[in-house]
C-alpha positions as CSV (number, residue, x, y, z in Angstrom):
1,X,118.2,-10.1,44.4
2,X,117.3,-12.8,41.9
3,X,119.3,-16.0,41.8
4,X,120.8,-15.3,38.4
5,X,122.1,-12.0,39.6
6,X,123.6,-13.6,42.7
7,X,125.3,-16.2,40.6
8,X,126.7,-13.5,38.3
9,X,128.1,-11.6,41.2
10,X,129.5,-14.8,42.6
11,X,131.2,-15.6,39.4
12,X,132.6,-12.1,39.3
13,X,133.9,-12.5,42.8
14,X,135.7,-15.7,41.9
15,X,137.3,-14.1,38.9
16,X,138.4,-11.1,41.0
17,X,139.8,-13.2,43.8
18,X,142.4,-15.6,42.3
19,X,144.0,-18.2,44.5
20,X,146.2,-16.9,47.2
21,X,149.1,-19.1,46.2
22,X,149.0,-17.6,42.8
23,X,149.3,-14.1,44.4
24,X,152.6,-15.1,46.0
25,X,151.1,-15.4,49.4
26,X,151.5,-18.4,51.7
27,X,148.3,-17.6,53.5
28,X,147.4,-19.2,55.7
29,X,150.7,-20.4,57.2
30,X,149.1,-20.5,60.7
31,X,145.7,-21.2,62.1
32,X,143.1,-18.6,61.3
33,X,141.0,-17.1,64.2
34,X,137.5,-16.1,63.2
35,X,136.2,-13.7,65.9
36,X,132.4,-13.9,66.4
37,X,131.2,-11.1,68.6
38,X,128.6,-13.1,70.3
39,X,128.6,-15.9,72.9
40,X,129.0,-19.5,71.7
41,X,125.7,-21.1,70.8
42,X,124.1,-17.7,70.4
43,X,121.7,-18.4,67.6
44,X,122.2,-18.0,63.9
45,X,125.3,-15.9,64.1
46,X,127.4,-18.5,65.8
47,X,125.8,-21.4,63.8
48,X,126.6,-20.0,60.4
49,X,130.1,-18.8,61.5
50,X,130.9,-22.4,62.5
51,X,129.6,-23.8,59.3
52,X,131.8,-21.4,57.3
53,X,134.8,-22.2,59.5
54,X,134.3,-26.0,59.0
55,X,133.9,-25.6,55.2
56,X,136.9,-23.3,55.0
57,X,139.1,-25.9,56.8
58,X,138.3,-28.4,54.1
59,X,140.0,-26.1,51.6
60,X,142.9,-24.7,53.6
61,X,146.1,-26.2,55.1
62,X,145.4,-24.7,58.5
63,X,142.6,-24.8,61.1
64,X,139.9,-22.1,61.3
65,X,139.1,-21.5,64.9
66,X,135.9,-19.7,66.0
67,X,136.7,-17.3,68.8
68,X,133.5,-16.1,70.5
69,X,133.8,-12.6,72.1
70,X,130.3,-11.6,73.2
71,X,129.3,-8.3,74.9
72,X,128.0,-4.8,74.2
73,X,125.9,-5.9,71.2
74,X,129.1,-7.2,69.4
75,X,131.2,-4.1,70.1
76,X,133.7,-6.0,72.3
77,X,134.5,-8.7,69.7
78,X,134.6,-6.2,66.9
79,X,137.0,-3.9,68.8
80,X,139.3,-6.9,69.6
81,X,139.4,-7.8,65.9
82,X,140.1,-4.3,64.8
83,X,143.1,-4.2,67.2
84,X,144.5,-7.5,65.9
85,X,147.6,-7.8,63.8
86,X,146.8,-7.3,60.0
87,X,148.5,-10.6,59.0
88,X,145.6,-12.7,58.0
89,X,145.5,-14.8,61.2
90,X,142.5,-12.9,62.6
91,X,139.2,-12.2,60.7
92,X,135.9,-10.8,62.0
93,X,132.6,-12.5,61.3
94,X,130.0,-9.9,62.0
95,X,126.5,-8.7,61.0
96,X,124.2,-5.8,60.4
97,X,123.6,-5.0,64.1
98,X,127.2,-4.7,65.1
99,X,128.5,-3.2,61.9
100,X,125.7,-0.8,61.0
101,X,123.1,-0.3,63.8
102,X,125.7,0.2,66.5
103,X,127.2,3.1,64.7
104,X,124.0,5.0,65.5
105,X,123.1,3.4,68.8
106,X,126.4,4.1,70.6
107,X,128.3,7.3,70.8
108,X,131.6,5.4,70.8
109,X,131.3,1.6,69.9
110,X,135.1,1.3,70.1
111,X,135.7,0.7,66.4
112,X,134.8,2.0,63.0
113,X,133.7,-0.7,60.5
114,X,135.0,1.3,57.5
115,X,138.1,2.9,59.0
116,X,139.3,-0.1,61.0
117,X,138.7,-3.0,58.6
118,X,139.2,-4.3,55.1
119,X,136.1,-5.9,53.6
120,X,136.4,-9.5,52.5
121,X,132.9,-10.9,51.6
122,X,129.2,-10.3,52.1
123,X,128.2,-13.8,52.9
124,X,124.4,-13.6,53.1
125,X,121.3,-12.4,54.9
126,X,118.6,-13.8,57.2
127,X,115.4,-11.8,56.5
128,X,112.8,-10.7,59.0
129,X,109.2,-11.8,58.7
130,X,106.1,-10.2,59.9
131,X,103.9,-12.6,61.9
132,X,100.7,-11.8,63.8
133,X,98.6,-13.4,66.5
134,X,95.7,-15.5,65.1
135,X,93.2,-13.8,67.4
136,X,93.6,-10.5,65.5
137,X,91.9,-12.0,62.5
138,X,94.5,-10.4,60.3
139,X,95.6,-12.5,57.3
140,X,97.5,-10.2,55.0
141,X,99.5,-7.0,54.8
142,X,96.6,-4.8,53.6
143,X,94.6,-5.9,56.5
144,X,97.5,-5.4,59.0
145,X,98.1,-1.8,57.7
146,X,94.4,-1.0,57.6
147,X,94.0,-2.1,61.2
148,X,97.1,-0.2,62.4
149,X,95.9,3.0,60.7
150,X,92.4,2.7,62.1
151,X,93.6,1.8,65.6
152,X,96.7,3.9,66.5
153,X,98.7,2.2,69.3
154,X,96.5,-0.9,69.4
155,X,99.2,-3.2,68.0
156,X,102.0,-4.1,70.3
157,X,105.0,-5.6,68.5
158,X,107.8,-7.4,70.3
159,X,111.5,-7.5,69.7
160,X,114.7,-8.5,71.4
161,X,115.5,-5.0,72.5
162,X,116.1,-1.4,71.3
163,X,118.1,-1.4,68.1
164,X,117.6,-5.1,67.4
165,X,116.7,-6.1,63.8
166,X,113.2,-7.0,65.1
167,X,112.8,-3.5,66.5
168,X,114.2,-1.6,63.5
169,X,112.2,-3.7,61.0
170,X,109.0,-2.6,62.9
171,X,110.2,1.0,62.9
172,X,110.9,0.9,59.2
173,X,107.4,-0.4,58.6
174,X,105.9,2.3,60.8
175,X,107.9,5.0,58.9
176,X,106.8,3.7,55.5
177,X,103.1,3.3,56.4
178,X,102.6,6.3,58.8
179,X,101.2,3.9,61.4
180,X,101.6,4.0,65.2
181,X,102.5,0.8,67.1
182,X,103.8,0.2,70.6
183,X,107.3,-1.4,70.7
184,X,107.7,-4.0,73.5
185,X,111.3,-5.0,74.1
186,X,112.2,-8.5,75.5
187,X,115.4,-10.1,76.6
188,X,115.0,-13.1,74.3
189,X,112.9,-13.9,71.2
190,X,111.3,-17.0,72.9
191,X,109.8,-14.7,75.6
192,X,108.4,-12.4,72.9
193,X,106.9,-15.3,71.0
194,X,105.3,-16.7,74.1
195,X,103.6,-13.4,74.8
196,X,102.4,-13.2,71.2
197,X,100.9,-16.7,71.3
198,X,98.9,-15.5,74.3
199,X,98.0,-12.2,72.6
200,X,99.9,-10.0,75.1
201,X,101.5,-8.6,72.0
202,X,100.0,-8.9,68.5
203,X,102.9,-8.9,66.1
204,X,106.6,-9.6,65.7
205,X,109.0,-8.8,62.9
206,X,111.0,-11.9,63.8
207,X,113.9,-13.4,62.0
208,X,112.6,-16.1,59.7
209,X,114.8,-18.7,61.5
210,X,113.0,-17.9,64.7
211,X,109.4,-17.7,63.3
212,X,109.4,-20.6,60.9
213,X,108.5,-23.4,63.5
214,X,105.5,-21.4,64.7
215,X,104.4,-20.6,61.1
216,X,104.7,-24.3,60.0
217,X,102.8,-25.3,63.2
218,X,100.0,-22.9,62.4
219,X,100.4,-21.0,65.7
220,X,100.9,-17.6,64.1
221,X,99.9,-16.0,60.8
222,X,102.7,-15.1,58.4
223,X,102.1,-11.8,56.6
224,X,105.2,-11.2,54.5
225,X,109.0,-11.8,54.4
226,X,110.9,-8.5,54.5
227,X,113.0,-9.4,51.4
228,X,113.0,-9.1,47.7
229,X,112.9,-12.9,47.2
230,X,110.9,-15.6,48.9
231,X,112.6,-17.6,51.7
232,X,113.2,-21.3,51.0
233,X,112.2,-22.1,54.6
234,X,108.7,-20.7,54.0
235,X,108.3,-20.6,50.2
236,X,104.5,-20.0,50.3
237,X,104.9,-16.7,52.2
238,X,104.9,-13.6,49.9
239,X,107.6,-11.0,50.0
240,X,106.9,-7.4,51.0
241,X,107.4,-6.4,47.3
242,X,104.6,-8.8,46.4
243,X,102.2,-7.3,48.9
244,X,102.8,-3.7,47.8
245,X,105.7,-2.6,50.1
246,X,108.9,-3.1,47.9
247,X,111.0,-0.8,50.1
248,X,110.2,-2.7,53.3
249,X,113.3,-5.0,53.3
250,X,115.2,-5.8,56.5
251,X,117.3,-8.6,57.9
252,X,120.5,-9.6,59.6
253,X,123.2,-9.8,56.9
254,X,126.6,-11.3,57.6
255,X,130.0,-10.3,56.4
256,X,133.7,-11.1,57.0
257,X,136.3,-8.4,57.4
258,X,140.0,-8.2,58.3
259,X,142.0,-5.6,60.3
260,X,142.9,-2.6,58.3
261,X,146.2,-3.0,56.5
262,X,145.8,-6.7,55.8
263,X,147.7,-7.4,52.6
264,X,145.6,-7.6,49.4
265,X,146.8,-11.1,48.5
266,X,145.4,-12.3,51.9
267,X,142.1,-10.5,51.3
268,X,141.9,-12.1,47.8
269,X,142.7,-15.6,49.2
270,X,140.1,-15.4,52.0
271,X,137.5,-14.1,49.5
272,X,138.2,-16.9,47.1
273,X,137.9,-19.6,49.7
274,X,134.6,-18.3,51.1
275,X,133.2,-17.9,47.6
276,X,134.1,-21.5,47.0
277,X,132.2,-22.5,50.1
278,X,129.1,-20.6,48.9
279,X,129.4,-22.1,45.4
280,X,129.9,-25.6,46.6
281,X,126.6,-27.6,46.8
282,X,127.3,-29.0,50.2
283,X,128.5,-25.8,51.7
284,X,125.6,-23.9,50.1
285,X,123.1,-26.5,51.4
286,X,124.4,-26.2,55.0
287,X,124.4,-22.4,55.1
288,X,120.9,-22.2,53.5
289,X,119.5,-24.7,55.9
290,X,120.8,-22.5,58.7
291,X,118.6,-19.7,57.3
292,X,120.9,-17.7,55.0
293,X,120.0,-16.1,51.7
294,X,123.5,-16.5,50.2
295,X,125.3,-13.7,48.3
296,X,129.1,-13.9,47.9
297,X,131.0,-11.9,45.4
298,X,134.0,-9.5,45.6
299,X,135.1,-7.5,48.6
300,X,133.7,-4.3,47.0
301,X,130.2,-5.7,47.3
302,X,130.5,-5.8,51.1
303,X,132.1,-2.3,51.1
304,X,129.2,-0.8,49.1
305,X,126.6,-2.6,51.1
306,X,128.1,-1.6,54.4
307,X,128.3,2.1,53.5
308,X,124.6,2.1,52.4
309,X,123.5,0.1,55.5
310,X,125.3,2.4,57.9
311,X,123.3,5.4,56.5
312,X,120.0,3.5,56.3
313,X,120.2,2.2,59.9
314,X,121.2,5.6,61.2
315,X,118.0,7.0,59.7
316,X,115.8,4.3,61.3
317,X,117.5,4.6,64.7
318,X,117.2,8.3,64.7
319,X,113.5,8.1,63.9
320,X,113.0,5.5,66.6
321,X,114.8,7.5,69.3
322,X,116.7,4.4,70.5
323,X,120.1,4.9,72.3
324,X,122.1,2.4,74.3
325,X,124.6,4.8,76.0
């Protein structure tokens, strides 16, 4: 989405979410707990949640406390949030993997992101990027696809496990191009990157936050960012649309939700505050430096995005054959 479209949606969200006080709500009259379904310090998810919490505190009369609830790919934390009182004191900060992918990976994740929650805001997205080992001699998407088609199964691509964004991004590429690659799951992205640098695997559809240091250091070859706009961290790397694969977009998007039944004035107040953070130059700078493409806008934007992503991820998971229970 282009910047002017993002700003237009953001303005619409601000207009649609008037101040909570004007709605007759005293929210928040107690500290707000932001459940993050990942361990503390666990990469981008925890980092951007803490930035948002800190920026919200500047605009609210109460504290915003990050409550890390890791486990089961986010299912434990999301289930805890779904079962919380719908009074505005508990919100869920979550992402594509937990809210969309898990619906297809697990027979019973313990919660339903549509049935059990009220959408508040689609905060932003961290895109994946295709990077390859220098020894392959591949320098662009056309060369990568040609090599993959001529050598079925010769490319090993690493990920952080079945159903991870790195895995599903690779599966989406495979589906769109009709190529065959070997998926190699790892416990951690650093281990996968180490093996790629030594050519044990040849490619990764890494999150851009994880791949940027190696790209800047010349250790890997960047092929394309899986987004419809260039990433500010690596502005010289083309998007998949620019290299002829406009449908190949994938990333880890982040959204905030409240337990089902949370009053509309509270949803509006929370949406307003988070849109203010996104619009504020300092808040925007901090979130973008953490790797986010920022969105914002009204709750309906998250609702529509979530519904579409649940369907899209289900198709990719079904094609990949991945299951976690």
